[in-house]
N, C-alpha and C positions, 0 to 999 in steps of 0.2 A: 504494500499500500504506499502510495507517494506521501510525502509529508507536505501538508498544507496547513496554513494558519487556521483556517476555520473549518468546523464540521459542516456548517449551514450558513448560508447568506440568504436573505429574503428581500424581495422588492415588493413595495406596497404602501398602503396608507393606514396610518394610525389615527384614530379620532378619540375626542374626549368622550368618556362614557358617564352618563347620569342614570342611575338605575333605582328602582323602588320595588317594594314587595307587595304594592297595592296598584290599582289602575291609576295612570298618570293624571287623569282629571280629578281625582279626589285626595291624592297623597299630599301630605303637608311638608314632607322633607325628601330630598333626593341624595344619593351618595355619589360622589365624583370618583371616577377611576379613568382607565383608558382601555382601549381595545382596537383590534384590527386583526383580520383572519391570519395574515402572514406574521405579524408581530406576536400574536398569541403563540404561535408555534415556536418562534424564536425564544421567547421567554420561557416556555416549558422546557425547551432543549437546554437552555442556559442554567435552569435550575437543577437539571439532571447531570450538570458537569460539562455540557458542551460548549464549545467556542462558537459564537454566533455573531453576525453582523447584519445591519439593516440599512437598506438603501431607500430613501424617501426624501420628502421635503417636509419641513416643520414650519407651521405658521408662526410668524413673529408677533403673535398676539399675547394676551395675558397667560395663556396656558403653555406656550411653546417651550419655555426654559424648563418649566416643571415636568413636561413630558420627557424631555431629553434627560434630565437629571434621574427621573425614575427608570428609564431604559438602562442607563449607565449603571445604576445601582443594581440592577438585574444581572449585570455582567454582559449586556448586548453592546456591541461596538457600534458606535454612532458616528464614526468618522465620515461616513457618506450620508448623513442625515442632517444636513444644514439647515439653520434658520433661514426662511425665505419670505418674501412679501405675501401677504395674505393671511387669512384665518385658518385655523384648524377645523376640520369637521366635528360635528357633535352629534351623538346619537342617544336616544333614550330607550331604556329597557323597562317594560311593564310586564310583570310575571302573571301568568295564569295558573290554574290548577294544575298539579302534576309537574311543575317546573318548566312548562312550555312558556315562551316569551313572545312578546309582540314588540317590534322595533319601530321607532319613529326617528327619521334621519333629517339632519340639516348639514348637507355636505357639498352643496352646488359650489363650483369654483374655489374648493379648498386649495391650500397651498399644495397638498399632495397630488391633487388632480392636474397639477401643471407639470408633473413628471414628464420627462421626454427623453429622447435618445442621448442627449448630452449628459444625462445623469449616469449613463452606463459607462463604468470605469473598467476596462478589460483586465487590468492588473489585479483590481480588487476582487472581481468575480473568479479570476483564475487561481486565487488564493484559497478557494473553498473546495470541499468534497462534493457538496450539493448546493443547488440554488433552488429555492422555492418560489414559484410563481403562481399567480392566482387569476381566476376569471373576474373576480371583483376588481382587481387593479385594471384589467383590460377594460372594464365597463365604466370606469370613473371618467375617462375622457379619451379622445382620439389619440392624443399624445401619449397618454399612459399606456395605452394599448401598443403603440409603436415601440415604447420603451421596453414593455414586456417581451415583445418579439426580439428586439435587439439584445436583450439580456440572454435569452434562450440561445440565440445564434452565437453570442459571444462564449457563453458557457460550453457549447459544443465544440467551438474552435480550440478550446483550451483543456478539453478532457474533463469538464466538470459535468456531473451528473445533473440533469434537469428534472425536477419534481414539479408536477402541475396539478393544482387542485381547481377544476372548473368552477366549483362553488356557485352554481347558477342561481341568481337572484332575478326573478322576473320584473320586479318593480324597477330595479336599478337599470336593467337593459331596456325597459320601455322608453326610457329617456334618451337613448342613443341607438335607436334602430330595431329595438325589440328582439324577438327569437331568431330572425334571419341573421341579424348582426352577431347575436350570441353564438350561433353555430358556425358562423364564418370565423370568429375569433378562436373558437375551440378548434376548428379544423386546422387553422394556420399554425397553431402551436403543436399539434400532435406529432408531425414528422420530427420535431426537435425534442420531444419528451421521452425520457428514460423510465420515469416512474409516474404513472397516472394515478391520482388520489380522488376518484369521483365519490359521491354519496348516492346511495340507492334509497328510494327511487328519484329523488330530486333531479339528478343530473341526466336521467334518460331522456329528458326534453331536448338535450343538445345532440343526440343522435340524429341521422338524416330524417328529413321531413317525414312525420308519421311514425317512424321506427320507434321512438320512445314510448309513445302511447300504446302502440300495438304490442310492444315488448312487455309493458307493464300489465296489460290487459291478459296476455297469453301466458305469462310465467305462473306456474303453479306454486312457486315458492320464491322467497327472497333470493336464495342462492342461484336458482335458475335466472332470475331477473338479473342479478348482478353479472351473470355470465355474458350478457349483451355487450359488456365492455371488453371482453376478451379480444386480444389481437390489436387493440388500438395502440398499444405501447409495449415495449419489451417486457415490462413489469407493470401490472395493474393491482392496486390494493383498493377494493370497494368497501367503503364504510356503510354499514348496514344498521346503524343505531343500536337498538336493543338486541338485534340478532347477531352482533358482533361484526366480523369482517370477512370478505372472501378475497383470497389471493389468487391471481391469474398470471400464470407464466409458463412457457414451455408446453402449452397444450394442457396443463393441469390446472384444476380448481381446488383450492384447499380452503375449507370453512374453519375459521377460528372463532369459537363462541365468545360472546361478550362476558365481561366480569359482572357480578351482581354489585350494583352500587351501594354504598353504605346509606345513602339517602338521595333523594332527587329533589334538590331545591332550585336548580337553574341549569338548563341545558346549554346555555351560552358558551361558546368556545370549546366544547367537549371535542368536537371534530378537529378543531385546531390543535388542541392538546395531543390528540391522536397523532396528527401529522408530525408534530415536533418530536414526539417520543420515537416514533417509527423511523423518521429520517435520521435522527441522531444515532440510534442503534445500528441502522444500515450503514451509516458513515463510518461507524467504528467496526464494521465487518461482521456484525451479527446476522445470522441466518433469517430469511424471510419470515418463517413462521415464529421463531423465537421473538423477533422484533415486534410482530403483530400481538403476540401474547402480552408483551410488555406495554405496547400502545393501548391495548384494551383495558388493561389495568389502570393506566394513567387517566384515560378518558372517563372510566367509571368513577375514579376518585374525584375528578373535576366536578361531576354532577352534584356533589354535596356542598358546593360552595357557590355564593352569588357573584355575578360579574363575570366578565370575560377572563380577566387575570386577577383573581383574588389574592390579596397579601397572604392569606393563611394557608394557601394551597401549595402543599409540598408534593410534587410528582414522585419523589423518591420513596413516599410512603412513611416516613418518619413523623412523629407527632409534631 
């Protein structure tokens, strides 16, 4: 294994998080934190002892320096996360029964949405074993989508493994071309992807027109449904929520059952925590199935904590 500075580098947007354990319209107090799918994964990996770095732009508003300080305190390298003109996006989480959540976003024209190909530093990406890219980053702006593609091409050119979570969000894509644009963004990154990290059934919609719906309707089980992602990348790890995950590689499908969570307070960020744990273990040479078992444990543990990156969440399992 080659020596590289980082186990995992990610490109994306982080927002200010305000959450409550009641409906937003009636709650008297909100708790401030932060979150973003790629950063959530990086923090999880860092808390597990990994070396991680974040490529983004941070709004030079009253939240900006606090965000940077928080990430640095987690051990995430921020040398490629400069303060920039503009505001940081904000999102609100309102919890429902059973830990499911409802999001309200205020992110249009955020500083991170202005990411572009000029933010892609080849030497920085080349210093990682994996780079994590996301469909959410592709969706926040045309320039961020171009930056995501440039990052993937740069990684491939330097022997860095590309991990891609499509993370399809219909409401976000509705503002920039809808499902057709989402499918095009998905398709353009697949040829550069080494490890595809979709969620079942949410990301089935990104398969060719009609295939996602027909696959979901015709699949007798989640495992069969997950198999519709087979062959889209050399290795595919399909997150199936309470059903665990399905690993697809070399013509084989391996189901890894989920861990039973200690409690379900908030599902926010559980899939991101899974990504961070899985990619860290893969970067350290752990076999696919063993890495997935560890990722399932980490994701289950996250469910017992509120917010995307709760201060009390230790993915290593210690008190």
